[in-house]
Backbone bond lengths (Angstrom), bond angles and torsions (degrees), N, CA, C in turn:
res aa  C-N    CA-C-N  psi(-1)  N-CA   C-N-CA  omega(-1)  CA-C   N-CA-C  phi
1 M - - - 1.469 - - 1.525 109.50 -
2 L 1.315 116.55 136.65 1.451 120.94 -178.69 1.527 109.82 -91.68
3 I 1.325 116.50 123.66 1.467 120.03 -179.52 1.526 110.78 -80.60
4 K 1.348 115.82 -40.45 1.460 119.82 178.79 1.529 109.40 -126.56
5 P 1.316 117.28 78.22 1.467 119.05 -178.87 1.522 111.08 -67.55
6 F 1.322 115.22 149.90 1.461 120.49 175.46 1.524 107.15 -89.74
7 L 1.311 117.64 108.91 1.459 122.78 -174.27 1.520 111.13 -104.57
8 T 1.315 116.07 136.46 1.461 121.94 172.21 1.513 107.15 -122.35
9 A 1.308 116.91 139.26 1.462 120.70 -175.99 1.520 110.83 -141.46
10 S 1.329 115.32 146.07 1.465 121.64 176.58 1.523 108.96 -140.76
11 A 1.326 116.01 137.15 1.462 121.90 177.63 1.520 109.18 -121.73
12 L 1.323 115.12 146.03 1.464 120.69 179.49 1.518 109.28 -145.83
13 C 1.323 115.86 128.51 1.460 121.88 177.68 1.528 109.48 -121.05
14 S 1.320 116.04 138.94 1.460 120.84 176.81 1.533 108.47 -127.15
15 R 1.321 115.96 120.54 1.460 119.96 -178.51 1.522 109.86 -80.22
16 R 1.318 115.47 117.63 1.449 121.80 178.12 1.529 111.12 -113.94
17 A 1.324 115.76 -24.43 1.463 121.22 177.95 1.527 109.09 -91.54
18 E 1.334 116.07 179.25 1.463 120.23 -178.25 1.521 111.46 -64.20
19 Y 1.339 116.68 -35.84 1.460 121.05 -178.60 1.529 109.25 -123.49
20 M 1.321 115.73 148.11 1.460 120.56 174.36 1.526 108.43 -82.63
21 T 1.303 115.68 105.14 1.468 121.37 -177.93 1.525 111.62 -100.89
22 D 1.349 118.19 -1.12 1.453 121.46 -178.78 1.527 110.54 -98.74
23 N 1.313 115.16 158.80 1.458 121.12 175.49 1.523 108.30 -158.25
24 F 1.328 116.54 166.83 1.464 119.46 -177.65 1.522 110.64 -139.61
25 Y 1.328 114.22 161.10 1.460 122.92 -179.02 1.523 107.83 -132.57
26 L 1.347 116.88 117.09 1.461 122.13 -179.47 1.514 109.84 -115.55
27 N 1.313 114.62 84.94 1.465 120.90 174.64 1.527 112.11 48.75
28 S 1.309 115.47 56.94 1.472 127.16 177.15 1.524 113.23 90.83
29 S 1.351 118.69 -10.46 1.467 120.90 174.88 1.521 109.04 -88.55
30 L 1.342 116.02 125.88 1.463 120.81 -175.37 1.522 110.22 -144.28
31 P 1.347 117.38 116.42 1.471 118.86 174.73 1.524 110.25 -65.62
32 S 1.320 116.62 153.05 1.459 119.57 175.26 1.522 109.17 -69.97
33 G 1.323 116.34 163.52 1.461 121.01 -173.74 1.512 114.94 -52.39
34 G 1.321 117.78 -41.98 1.455 119.34 -176.17 1.510 114.22 -101.96
35 A 1.339 116.73 8.28 1.465 119.52 -175.98 1.528 111.70 -119.08
36 V 1.318 117.89 31.07 1.463 120.87 178.15 1.527 108.62 -70.88
37 P 1.333 117.88 124.24 1.473 119.32 -179.97 1.526 110.82 -57.78
38 N 1.317 116.88 126.59 1.453 121.34 -178.49 1.526 109.68 -97.08
39 N 1.328 116.41 119.16 1.461 122.41 179.65 1.522 113.15 59.20
40 K 1.309 116.80 30.27 1.453 121.96 177.70 1.527 108.66 -135.03
41 P 1.352 117.88 114.93 1.468 120.16 -177.00 1.526 112.11 -62.83
42 F 1.305 114.56 141.52 1.464 121.96 174.61 1.524 106.16 -116.41
43 S 1.334 117.23 121.28 1.461 120.58 -172.68 1.522 111.38 -121.95
44 K 1.346 113.49 156.53 1.459 119.29 179.61 1.526 108.84 -155.74
45 D 1.332 116.04 138.93 1.456 122.25 175.74 1.522 108.47 -115.25
46 L 1.315 116.30 146.09 1.455 118.46 176.79 1.518 110.32 -156.20
47 R 1.313 114.92 148.71 1.457 121.80 171.58 1.527 105.95 -120.10
48 S 1.308 114.50 103.28 1.453 119.38 -173.77 1.521 109.39 -155.37
49 R 1.307 115.45 154.75 1.462 118.78 177.17 1.516 111.26 -73.05
50 L 1.358 117.12 -17.71 1.458 120.84 -176.38 1.521 110.82 -126.36
51 G 1.303 116.18 128.17 1.453 122.08 173.87 1.524 109.59 -133.92
52 V 1.316 116.93 127.88 1.466 121.84 179.86 1.527 108.23 -125.14
53 F 1.317 116.35 123.34 1.466 122.75 -176.78 1.526 108.66 -133.15
54 A 1.344 115.89 146.28 1.463 118.34 -178.83 1.522 111.22 -158.54
55 I 1.333 114.85 155.81 1.458 123.67 172.15 1.525 107.30 -131.03
56 S 1.316 115.84 142.39 1.459 120.03 179.56 1.528 110.26 -134.97
57 D 1.312 115.31 145.16 1.472 122.90 179.50 1.525 107.65 -127.38
58 G 1.328 115.99 107.62 1.460 120.11 -176.93 1.520 113.15 -81.36
59 F 1.314 115.88 156.87 1.473 121.39 175.84 1.521 109.14 -141.90
60 G 1.304 115.74 159.17 1.456 122.48 -177.37 1.507 109.72 131.27
61 L 1.312 117.29 -151.86 1.456 120.86 176.55 1.526 109.85 -68.58
62 A 1.317 116.73 160.29 1.466 122.85 -170.78 1.524 113.33 -47.92
63 G 1.309 118.38 -64.86 1.453 121.03 -176.55 1.509 112.46 -68.76
64 E 1.318 117.13 -36.33 1.459 120.84 -177.30 1.518 112.14 -69.48
65 S 1.336 117.90 -32.08 1.459 120.20 179.90 1.523 110.54 -67.13
66 T 1.335 116.84 -35.92 1.464 120.62 176.53 1.518 110.56 -66.72
67 D 1.304 117.88 -45.35 1.461 121.98 179.19 1.527 111.77 -67.44
68 A 1.337 116.35 -30.49 1.460 119.89 -178.68 1.522 111.21 -62.23
69 A 1.331 116.75 -46.63 1.462 120.08 179.98 1.523 110.76 -63.40
70 H 1.318 116.79 -42.62 1.455 120.66 -179.26 1.521 111.45 -64.62
71 K 1.308 117.20 -41.68 1.463 120.84 -178.16 1.524 111.37 -68.64
72 V 1.315 116.49 -41.46 1.468 120.20 179.19 1.526 110.63 -59.62
73 L 1.330 116.63 -38.75 1.459 120.20 -179.65 1.525 112.26 -79.29
74 S 1.318 117.33 -35.73 1.466 119.50 -178.68 1.530 111.34 -65.16
75 L 1.338 116.94 -28.23 1.467 119.89 178.28 1.526 111.77 -69.56
76 I 1.338 116.73 -19.90 1.462 118.99 178.67 1.522 110.66 -62.37
77 K 1.347 116.54 -33.66 1.464 119.98 -179.78 1.524 111.83 -55.70
78 K 1.306 115.51 -35.64 1.460 120.15 -178.53 1.526 111.56 -65.48
79 Y 1.323 116.28 -30.24 1.471 121.20 -175.53 1.526 112.34 -108.29
80 H 1.329 116.33 0.58 1.467 120.84 -175.64 1.529 111.84 -56.12
81 E 1.306 117.58 -58.38 1.456 120.87 -177.11 1.528 112.08 -66.00
82 K 1.324 116.68 -31.67 1.465 119.30 178.33 1.522 111.58 -63.44
83 M 1.331 115.79 -32.76 1.459 119.13 178.63 1.523 111.66 -65.66
84 G 1.325 116.90 -22.66 1.452 120.68 -179.97 1.512 114.45 -93.77
85 T 1.323 117.05 -10.55 1.465 120.07 -178.38 1.520 112.43 -96.93
86 V 1.324 117.67 -5.15 1.468 120.66 179.80 1.522 109.05 -108.75
87 T 1.306 115.29 163.07 1.455 119.67 176.09 1.526 109.60 -73.02
88 V 1.322 115.23 165.62 1.463 119.60 178.17 1.521 110.61 -59.60
89 E 1.318 116.20 -37.98 1.466 120.57 -179.79 1.522 112.15 -66.86
90 A 1.341 117.28 -29.65 1.463 121.09 -177.56 1.522 112.74 -94.36
91 L 1.322 117.29 2.65 1.462 120.35 -178.69 1.521 111.40 -59.86
92 G 1.320 117.24 -32.72 1.456 121.56 -178.24 1.517 113.46 -57.93
93 T 1.324 117.94 -32.97 1.462 120.40 -179.61 1.523 111.42 -67.21
94 V 1.333 116.28 -39.13 1.463 120.27 178.10 1.522 110.10 -69.37
95 V 1.329 117.25 -41.05 1.465 121.47 179.27 1.525 110.81 -62.91
96 E 1.317 117.22 -40.40 1.468 120.43 179.02 1.521 111.24 -64.52
97 A 1.341 116.94 -39.90 1.468 120.17 178.32 1.525 110.30 -64.01
98 Y 1.334 116.24 -41.55 1.467 120.01 177.49 1.519 110.79 -62.78
99 A 1.325 117.24 -47.43 1.467 121.71 -177.37 1.525 111.21 -61.76
100 E 1.304 116.45 -38.64 1.467 120.04 -179.27 1.527 110.94 -64.78
101 E 1.340 116.80 -43.93 1.469 119.68 -179.70 1.524 110.98 -69.28
102 A 1.336 117.56 -43.38 1.459 120.63 -179.50 1.525 111.20 -65.41
103 N 1.310 116.75 -40.55 1.466 120.70 179.79 1.518 111.28 -65.72
104 A 1.344 116.32 -41.59 1.465 120.12 179.94 1.521 110.76 -63.89
105 F 1.330 117.24 -38.86 1.461 120.07 179.36 1.528 110.95 -65.80
106 M 1.329 116.88 -43.74 1.466 120.03 179.28 1.528 111.03 -61.63
107 R 1.302 116.70 -41.48 1.471 120.36 -178.36 1.526 111.45 -69.00
108 S 1.336 115.67 -25.94 1.468 118.58 179.25 1.524 111.27 -71.50
109 L 1.342 117.02 -19.55 1.459 120.63 179.34 1.526 112.58 -80.12
110 G 1.305 116.30 -14.71 1.452 119.53 179.49 1.514 111.75 123.89
111 D 1.304 116.60 170.00 1.462 121.74 -179.28 1.535 110.95 -69.60
112 G 1.312 113.85 147.91 1.459 119.23 174.61 1.505 115.30 78.00
113 I 1.326 117.91 13.22 1.462 121.42 179.04 1.528 108.20 -117.37
114 G 1.297 116.43 130.97 1.459 119.66 -179.24 1.511 110.98 -178.64
115 A 1.317 115.54 -162.12 1.459 119.87 -177.09 1.519 111.12 -160.54
116 S 1.329 114.88 143.18 1.461 120.47 167.44 1.525 107.28 -80.91
117 I 1.319 116.26 151.88 1.458 119.83 178.64 1.519 110.14 -144.10
118 A 1.317 115.38 141.46 1.466 122.84 171.65 1.515 106.87 -128.52
119 M 1.328 116.50 124.80 1.465 120.96 -174.77 1.523 109.89 -129.88
120 L 1.330 115.72 144.94 1.457 122.13 176.16 1.520 108.29 -128.02
121 V 1.319 115.75 124.52 1.467 121.69 177.92 1.523 108.25 -115.58
122 I 1.331 116.73 120.58 1.461 122.22 176.36 1.521 107.48 -113.11
123 N 1.325 116.53 111.31 1.457 121.92 -174.76 1.524 108.73 -131.43
124 H 1.335 116.18 121.40 1.461 121.48 -179.81 1.525 111.76 54.36
125 G 1.332 116.80 41.31 1.447 120.19 175.23 1.514 115.38 77.46
126 V 1.328 117.85 14.47 1.465 122.14 178.96 1.523 108.68 -125.87
127 A 1.329 116.68 132.49 1.466 121.66 -177.43 1.531 110.53 -105.58
128 T 1.336 114.72 139.64 1.462 121.81 175.69 1.517 108.20 -132.81
129 A 1.326 116.04 130.37 1.463 121.51 178.51 1.517 109.54 -98.42
130 I 1.346 115.67 140.96 1.468 122.66 -178.57 1.514 106.76 -134.55
131 N 1.337 117.31 135.59 1.467 117.58 -179.48 1.522 111.68 -158.39
132 A 1.326 113.31 162.22 1.462 123.17 172.00 1.515 106.97 -154.84
133 G 1.329 117.18 140.76 1.453 120.77 -179.57 1.521 111.56 91.92
134 S 1.323 115.91 -142.51 1.470 120.41 -174.81 1.523 113.86 -107.21
135 A 1.327 118.98 0.37 1.471 121.45 176.31 1.527 108.75 -76.46
136 R 1.318 116.13 145.98 1.467 119.98 -172.85 1.528 112.83 -123.81
137 V 1.341 113.66 160.80 1.466 122.93 172.96 1.527 107.53 -129.33
138 Y 1.332 115.59 129.27 1.463 121.91 176.43 1.523 109.48 -121.96
139 S 1.321 115.31 155.00 1.461 120.69 166.49 1.519 107.61 -118.78
140 Y 1.326 115.58 144.72 1.465 121.34 176.08 1.508 106.56 -121.78
141 K 1.342 115.21 107.90 1.460 121.48 -169.34 1.526 109.05 -139.25
142 Y 1.330 116.16 129.30 1.470 121.17 -179.59 1.526 111.93 55.67
143 G 1.336 116.72 34.88 1.451 119.97 178.11 1.516 114.86 77.32
144 R 1.324 117.48 12.24 1.468 120.46 -179.62 1.527 110.00 -123.85
145 L 1.332 115.36 139.51 1.459 121.77 178.06 1.523 108.97 -95.28
146 N 1.326 115.41 129.32 1.468 120.97 179.27 1.523 109.40 -126.75
147 R 1.326 116.00 128.96 1.457 119.66 177.26 1.525 108.53 -85.25
148 L 1.332 116.16 121.19 1.457 121.34 -178.09 1.521 112.63 -95.99
149 S 1.312 116.67 -12.49 1.467 121.70 -176.88 1.528 110.78 -102.60
150 V 1.330 114.97 171.16 1.473 122.14 178.24 1.527 108.24 -126.72
151 D 1.317 117.16 123.51 1.471 120.50 179.22 1.519 111.07 -68.37
152 D 1.335 115.86 137.95 1.467 121.72 171.98 1.524 107.75 -106.99
153 T 1.331 116.01 70.65 1.463 121.40 -179.72 1.516 109.81 -132.18
154 E 1.323 115.23 160.63 1.460 120.21 178.70 1.535 110.23 -65.04
155 A 1.324 116.80 -36.24 1.467 120.11 178.48 1.529 110.77 -62.91
156 Q 1.323 117.65 -39.72 1.461 120.98 178.49 1.528 110.13 -66.03
157 H 1.327 116.25 -38.02 1.467 120.05 177.94 1.527 110.65 -62.92
158 L 1.325 116.80 -43.55 1.463 120.44 178.09 1.526 110.97 -64.18
159 L 1.319 116.26 -35.41 1.460 120.25 177.58 1.521 110.76 -68.34
160 N 1.319 116.76 -39.66 1.467 121.05 -179.17 1.527 112.19 -63.08
161 I 1.332 116.96 -36.00 1.470 120.30 -177.82 1.525 112.16 -91.37
162 G 1.334 116.15 1.74 1.445 120.06 176.48 1.508 115.65 82.64
163 A 1.332 117.12 14.79 1.466 120.17 -179.04 1.531 112.14 -77.21
164 I 1.328 117.37 -25.57 1.465 121.72 177.64 1.522 108.50 -135.30
165 R 1.341 116.64 161.98 1.454 121.87 176.66 1.524 110.05 -90.08
166 R 1.325 114.99 163.10 1.460 119.53 -178.48 1.527 111.52 -59.98
167 E 1.343 116.46 -36.20 1.456 120.20 179.41 1.525 112.08 -64.31
168 E 1.340 116.16 -29.57 1.463 120.58 -178.86 1.525 112.18 -81.14
169 A 1.324 117.10 -25.39 1.464 120.56 -174.02 1.520 112.18 -63.04
170 M 1.342 116.44 -34.76 1.460 119.42 -176.61 1.515 111.90 -65.25
171 D 1.335 117.93 -35.41 1.470 121.48 -177.37 1.523 112.79 -106.41
172 H 1.309 117.11 7.79 1.465 119.39 -175.94 1.534 110.77 -68.43
173 P 1.326 117.58 140.25 1.478 120.31 -178.58 1.527 113.86 -58.01
174 S 1.332 117.27 -26.16 1.470 119.77 -177.10 1.524 113.19 -92.93
175 R 1.342 117.70 13.33 1.458 119.61 -177.71 1.524 112.12 -68.13
176 R 1.336 117.20 -18.94 1.466 120.48 179.01 1.521 112.66 -103.72
177 T 1.300 116.58 5.25 1.465 120.65 177.93 1.518 108.37 -88.56
178 L 1.323 117.09 109.50 1.452 121.63 -175.47 1.525 112.16 -80.44
179 T 1.312 115.52 138.92 1.462 121.04 173.69 1.523 110.91 -102.72
180 S 1.322 117.28 -13.95 1.456 121.86 177.69 1.524 109.02 -161.57
181 A 1.323 116.83 152.63 1.467 123.98 177.94 1.522 107.03 -177.80
182 I 1.323 117.06 172.45 1.460 120.03 173.27 1.535 107.39 -64.10
183 G 1.312 116.49 124.75 1.462 122.08 -174.81 1.513 111.80 103.17
184 L 1.317 116.98 -18.22 1.463 121.74 177.80 1.520 112.50 -113.70
185 L 1.335 116.51 -2.38 1.460 119.37 179.54 1.523 110.02 -66.34
186 R 1.311 116.03 133.88 1.469 120.92 178.97 1.523 107.34 -108.01
187 S 1.309 114.50 105.80 1.468 119.04 -177.05 1.519 111.88 -61.84
188 A 1.321 116.33 -34.76 1.468 119.68 -179.54 1.526 110.56 -65.60
189 G 1.327 116.66 -32.39 1.461 120.40 -179.04 1.517 112.80 -85.32
190 G 1.309 117.23 -1.71 1.449 120.17 177.52 1.520 114.19 79.15
191 Q 1.327 119.33 15.16 1.469 120.34 178.50 1.519 110.31 -70.17
192 R 1.290 114.90 135.82 1.451 120.53 179.91 1.524 109.27 -136.75
193 L 1.342 114.92 171.66 1.457 118.93 173.25 1.529 108.89 -69.72
194 H 1.318 115.36 146.15 1.460 119.48 175.98 1.522 109.19 -75.81
195 M 1.330 116.73 138.99 1.457 122.44 176.09 1.516 108.74 -128.65
196 S 1.327 115.84 130.87 1.456 119.87 178.85 1.521 110.63 -81.74
197 S 1.310 115.65 168.31 1.462 120.13 172.81 1.524 108.65 -69.77
198 P 1.321 118.22 145.65 1.470 120.65 178.54 1.528 110.83 -59.44
199 T 1.332 116.26 136.27 1.456 122.29 -178.37 1.529 109.77 -122.14
200 P 1.342 118.72 121.12 1.472 119.81 176.60 1.525 110.91 -60.32
201 V 1.320 116.44 137.40 1.461 121.75 -178.51 1.520 108.70 -99.65
202 E 1.335 115.95 126.80 1.455 121.37 179.62 1.516 110.03 -116.92
203 N 1.311 115.09 165.43 1.453 120.05 -178.25 1.528 110.44 -61.18
204 G 1.334 116.15 131.31 1.458 121.52 179.69 1.508 114.67 92.28
205 D 1.324 118.77 -7.92 1.467 120.81 179.04 1.522 110.50 -64.71
206 L 1.332 115.99 141.99 1.461 123.07 176.73 1.517 109.78 -117.52
207 F 1.322 115.13 146.56 1.459 121.39 173.80 1.521 108.09 -130.21
208 L 1.317 115.59 140.74 1.467 121.55 179.36 1.519 109.19 -124.21
209 L 1.327 115.84 124.64 1.456 122.13 171.54 1.519 106.81 -111.83
210 C 1.320 118.35 136.85 1.461 119.43 -175.13 1.520 111.47 -155.34
211 S 1.322 113.84 157.48 1.465 120.60 174.28 1.522 108.60 -86.92
212 N 1.336 116.01 168.85 1.464 119.25 -179.61 1.529 112.07 -70.20
213 G 1.339 116.97 -9.21 1.453 119.46 173.99 1.520 111.91 -62.28
214 L 1.343 116.61 -24.34 1.463 120.79 176.11 1.524 111.04 -88.29
215 T 1.320 117.01 -50.63 1.463 120.67 -172.00 1.530 113.43 -74.95
216 D 1.319 117.92 -14.98 1.465 119.55 174.44 1.524 111.32 -73.00
217 Y 1.343 116.48 -14.92 1.463 119.67 -174.48 1.530 113.95 -124.84
218 L 1.317 117.06 -16.39 1.463 120.44 177.06 1.521 109.53 -120.03
219 S 1.317 116.29 128.94 1.457 121.16 178.07 1.528 109.76 -74.56
220 D 1.326 115.61 164.72 1.462 119.69 177.33 1.524 111.22 -61.19
221 D 1.328 117.04 -36.49 1.469 120.01 178.93 1.528 111.13 -62.76
222 R 1.336 116.06 -41.79 1.457 119.06 179.87 1.523 111.18 -68.76
223 I 1.313 117.18 -40.47 1.461 121.34 177.33 1.524 109.88 -60.63
224 S 1.331 116.30 -43.05 1.459 121.32 179.49 1.529 110.88 -60.52
225 Y 1.327 116.77 -42.92 1.461 120.20 179.58 1.526 111.19 -62.05
226 I 1.328 116.82 -44.79 1.471 119.94 -177.92 1.530 110.50 -64.55
227 L 1.327 117.16 -40.74 1.462 119.69 -179.87 1.526 112.06 -68.02
228 S 1.331 116.89 -19.75 1.468 120.12 178.90 1.525 111.98 -77.19
229 L 1.324 117.68 -14.09 1.461 121.12 -177.78 1.527 110.21 -71.52
230 H 1.332 115.33 144.43 1.463 119.83 -179.33 1.527 108.83 -82.67
231 M 1.333 114.80 83.23 1.462 121.49 -178.28 1.517 109.63 -132.73
232 S 1.310 115.49 160.78 1.461 120.89 173.84 1.520 109.24 -70.34
233 N 1.333 115.38 165.68 1.471 119.74 177.43 1.525 111.37 -56.37
234 E 1.336 115.73 -42.80 1.458 119.43 -177.43 1.534 111.54 -63.16
235 R 1.333 115.98 -43.33 1.460 118.83 -178.43 1.527 111.94 -71.49
236 L 1.323 117.15 -34.04 1.458 119.52 175.50 1.529 110.51 -62.87
237 A 1.331 116.26 -44.21 1.460 120.37 178.50 1.522 111.05 -61.05
238 Q 1.330 115.85 -44.05 1.463 119.94 179.48 1.522 111.53 -64.25
239 R 1.322 116.87 -38.86 1.470 120.66 -179.69 1.530 110.54 -65.56
240 L 1.318 117.12 -44.20 1.466 120.82 179.40 1.523 111.06 -61.31
241 V 1.323 115.90 -48.18 1.462 120.06 -177.84 1.522 111.03 -65.38
242 S 1.318 117.47 -44.71 1.467 120.60 -177.57 1.526 111.67 -63.63
243 E 1.319 117.76 -36.79 1.463 119.73 178.67 1.526 111.31 -69.15
244 A 1.325 116.76 -38.71 1.467 119.29 177.40 1.526 110.63 -62.68
245 I 1.329 115.97 -41.06 1.463 120.22 178.61 1.526 110.08 -66.24
246 A 1.316 117.13 -41.49 1.467 120.83 179.79 1.522 111.78 -62.96
247 R 1.335 116.60 -26.68 1.458 120.60 179.80 1.529 112.20 -90.24
248 G 1.339 116.18 8.20 1.454 119.91 172.59 1.514 116.62 98.98
249 A 1.327 118.77 21.54 1.467 121.12 -179.33 1.524 111.14 -57.33
250 D 1.320 115.74 124.38 1.464 120.72 178.44 1.528 111.16 -112.88
251 D 1.327 116.10 8.15 1.460 121.81 177.12 1.527 107.70 -116.98
252 N 1.321 117.22 159.08 1.462 120.43 177.97 1.531 109.90 -58.79
253 V 1.325 115.58 135.91 1.464 121.23 -178.01 1.525 108.25 -112.98
254 S 1.319 116.42 121.39 1.461 120.65 -178.66 1.520 110.15 -133.91
255 V 1.327 115.73 135.00 1.460 121.25 178.04 1.521 109.27 -135.29
256 L 1.323 114.85 151.42 1.460 121.51 176.38 1.527 106.41 -139.62
257 I 1.314 116.27 120.77 1.463 121.46 -177.90 1.521 109.34 -110.76
258 V 1.322 116.04 129.71 1.460 122.69 177.28 1.523 107.44 -119.81
259 R 1.314 115.61 128.60 1.466 121.06 -179.33 1.524 109.03 -122.88
260 N 1.316 116.00 135.80 1.456 119.90 173.24 1.522 108.11 -92.58
261 G 1.300 116.74 110.17 1.452 121.76 -174.63 1.507 109.34 121.96
262 K 1.312 115.71 174.62 1.451 120.37 -177.41 1.521 110.99 -64.53
263 N 1.300 114.73 146.12 1.462 121.52 179.58 1.521 109.14 -64.26
264 A 1.322 117.10 117.81 1.466 121.17 -177.65 1.520 110.39 -65.11
265 K 1.317 115.96 138.84 1.456 120.88 176.81 1.517 109.34 -98.02
266 P 1.317 116.97 146.69 1.455 119.50 -179.67 1.524 111.44 -58.53
267 S 1.299 116.39 138.26 1.455 121.98 178.24 1.513 108.87 -111.67
268 R 1.326 116.74 119.27 1.456 120.64 -178.80 1.528 111.85 -76.42
269 V 1.328 116.37 -25.23 1.460 120.85 179.72 1.521 108.33 -119.32
270 P 1.325 119.27 126.21 1.462 121.07 177.16 1.518 111.18 -56.33
271 K 1.329 116.05 146.96 1.458 119.92 -175.67 1.530 111.48 -59.32
272 G 1.340 117.86 -43.44 1.452 120.92 -179.50 1.506 112.25 -61.24
273 L 1.334 115.90 -42.24 1.462 120.16 178.76 1.516 110.90 -66.85
274 A 1.314 116.83 -40.37 1.469 120.58 179.91 1.524 110.68 -61.43
275 K 1.339 117.54 -42.70 1.462 120.63 179.01 1.526 110.62 -63.92
276 G 1.329 116.64 -39.41 1.459 120.56 178.91 1.508 112.12 -63.68
277 V 1.336 116.03 -40.86 1.468 120.47 179.10 1.519 110.40 -64.11
278 V 1.328 116.85 -42.48 1.471 120.68 179.62 1.522 110.37 -61.77
279 L 1.345 116.85 -42.23 1.461 120.72 -179.54 1.525 111.13 -63.67
280 V 1.348 117.02 -43.50 1.465 120.81 179.14 1.524 110.68 -61.99
281 V 1.333 117.21 -42.51 1.468 121.28 179.78 1.520 110.63 -62.51
282 L 1.342 116.80 -43.16 1.464 120.05 179.81 1.531 111.52 -63.39
283 L 1.339 116.11 -41.11 1.461 119.69 178.54 1.530 110.97 -65.01
284 A 1.341 116.02 -38.87 1.469 119.70 178.88 1.524 111.41 -64.50
285 V 1.340 116.76 -41.11 1.466 120.96 178.83 1.528 110.20 -64.30
286 L 1.348 115.88 -42.10 1.464 119.98 179.88 1.529 110.53 -63.41
287 A 1.350 116.78 -43.33 1.461 120.38 179.52 1.520 111.40 -62.98
288 A 1.326 117.49 -42.26 1.461 121.30 178.83 1.520 111.51 -63.08
289 F 1.331 115.68 -38.19 1.475 119.75 179.38 1.519 111.08 -65.25
290 L 1.339 116.26 -43.43 1.458 120.06 -178.74 1.524 111.71 -67.17
291 L 1.339 116.40 -38.79 1.459 119.65 179.80 1.528 111.66 -68.64
292 A 1.315 116.55 -34.08 1.472 120.21 -178.18 1.518 112.91 -81.22
293 R 1.331 117.21 -12.43 1.464 120.69 -176.47 1.528 110.14 -73.67
294 P 1.356 120.40 126.14 1.483 122.14 179.77 1.516 110.80 -67.29
295 W 1.329 114.87 134.03 1.462 120.24 -179.40 1.530 109.27 -84.52
296 K 1.326 119.26 145.08 1.471 124.13 178.72 1.528 108.63 -78.87
297 R 1.330 116.74 119.70 1.450 121.45 -177.59 1.534 111.34 -81.56
298 N 1.337 115.06 147.27 1.463 121.11 179.13 1.527 108.78 -88.56
299 N 1.297 119.09 110.78 1.469 123.14 -176.62 1.518 113.03 -90.50
300 T 1.337 119.58 6.18 1.470 121.40 179.21 1.513 109.74 -67.71
301 P 1.316 120.18 121.89 1.468 121.14 -176.40 1.518 111.03 -68.44
302 S 1.341 114.54 142.78 1.461 119.82 178.94 1.506 111.58 -80.01
303 Q 1.345 118.30 -20.89 1.457 123.29 179.40 1.524 108.74 -116.71
304 P 1.306 114.79 147.78 1.483 116.32 177.08 1.522 110.91 -59.46
305 V 1.231 115.48 141.62 1.468 121.18 -178.89 1.509 108.85 -94.14
306 E 1.332 115.31 124.12 1.455 119.87 179.64 1.520 109.59 -75.49
307 T 1.312 113.53 134.66 1.454 118.52 177.85 1.516 109.09 -106.89
308 A 1.265 118.21 150.40 1.473 122.53 -178.70 1.518 110.53 -69.19
309 S 1.328 116.01 131.28 1.464 120.05 178.47 1.525 109.12 -83.70
310 P 1.306 116.62 145.92 1.473 118.16 178.47 1.526 111.10 -67.31
311 T 1.302 116.65 149.44 1.478 121.91 -179.18 1.528 109.63 -67.25
312 P 1.321 115.40 121.66 1.460 116.18 -177.19 1.544 112.00 -65.50
313 T 1.335 114.38 145.60 1.465 121.85 177.94 1.521 109.07 -119.31
314 A 1.321 114.31 166.70 1.471 118.38 -179.07 1.508 111.23 -61.69
315 A 1.327 116.45 -39.39 1.464 119.75 -179.70 1.505 111.93 -65.24
316 S 1.342 115.70 -40.43 1.460 118.54 -178.42 1.506 111.52 -67.43
317 I 1.331 115.13 -36.11 1.459 117.97 -179.91 1.522 109.80 -66.77
318 L 1.326 116.67 -41.83 1.445 119.48 -179.48 1.524 112.18 -67.26
319 N 1.332 117.26 -30.72 1.464 120.85 -177.16 1.511 114.01 -86.60
320 Q 1.335 118.73 -6.91 1.465 120.51 -175.68 1.518 111.57 -59.41
321 G 1.340 115.19 -44.24 1.451 117.99 -178.18 1.503 112.47 -65.28
322 T 1.297 117.50 -40.87 1.462 121.63 179.66 1.503 111.16 -63.49
323 Q 1.301 117.43 -43.19 1.456 121.15 -179.55 1.516 110.10 -62.47
324 A 1.315 115.43 -38.99 1.464 118.19 -179.32 1.506 110.54 -68.40
325 D 1.356 116.14 -40.63 1.454 118.22 179.68 1.505 111.15 -64.54
326 D 1.327 114.85 -42.21 1.473 117.90 178.78 1.511 110.05 -57.34
327 F 1.305 118.49 -42.19 1.445 122.75 -177.63 1.516 110.74 -63.88
328 E 1.318 114.61 -41.78 1.439 118.18 -177.52 1.532 111.58 -69.56
329 L 1.338 116.49 -29.39 1.448 119.31 -178.36 1.538 111.68 -73.48
330 R 1.278 119.70 -18.58 1.473 121.06 -175.92 1.520 112.63 -75.18
């Protein structure tokens, strides 16, 4: 378990509706209501035992829906440090206190005003997803996409009771009809924010927080494929948003990607191909070296080499017979 994971995060919002009703929270960094960067990634790196990230999508009247998202996220600052001082098991008490204050504020603005929220808390190497409304939280781990949040929509309710199939839920007319959200929570009925089971965070894990502007147009399978690409957080966010827009998104599209580990840089050459190229180059260099190496020639003569005989002398001629006889006598 990682006590102080190195987290990198990037958020991207694209305004598709008349007003920008979405906003994001990156570990205490929060754009003002009307100053959300449009189509420009906002990134942050941190090494800390506590990381709190969130996306919110406001609804209601034009100006109030924009302020709703900003207010819901700005209240997180009040509870940010408290989320890091409690155990993972006690995190729910802090979340309930936050939800109660945020819900009361939304209701004070009048009926029909509120916001969906998706929040991710990483504390001491353990991640917990929190949500209400139609905003979602996913984890991408070991090549698999897992939804950590629960939709509060009429389409999800119909899916839960078996009235529609999962394939129909994505395009169902009631997919944008909220059954719960900040501002719609009924304390008397016991409605609370959804909290996932704690998930250990390992190196390379990815988390995606997004508004329904993304998930109304991209299936989980498509999202999983995009997250599998070897891209930086910023490029992954841009790819997700651009595909949703290409598929006809008419609602604001917002994504927030959190990665445990260094922000991956785009690779122009696949790792397997790169290794193969290096191996081929090394073999080529070795072959060139061997071919250029001079071979040691064998200088052993194939024919006997004649040696010069000594010049005969009178004494040697006279002694030839004696030498031969001596040899024969032995």
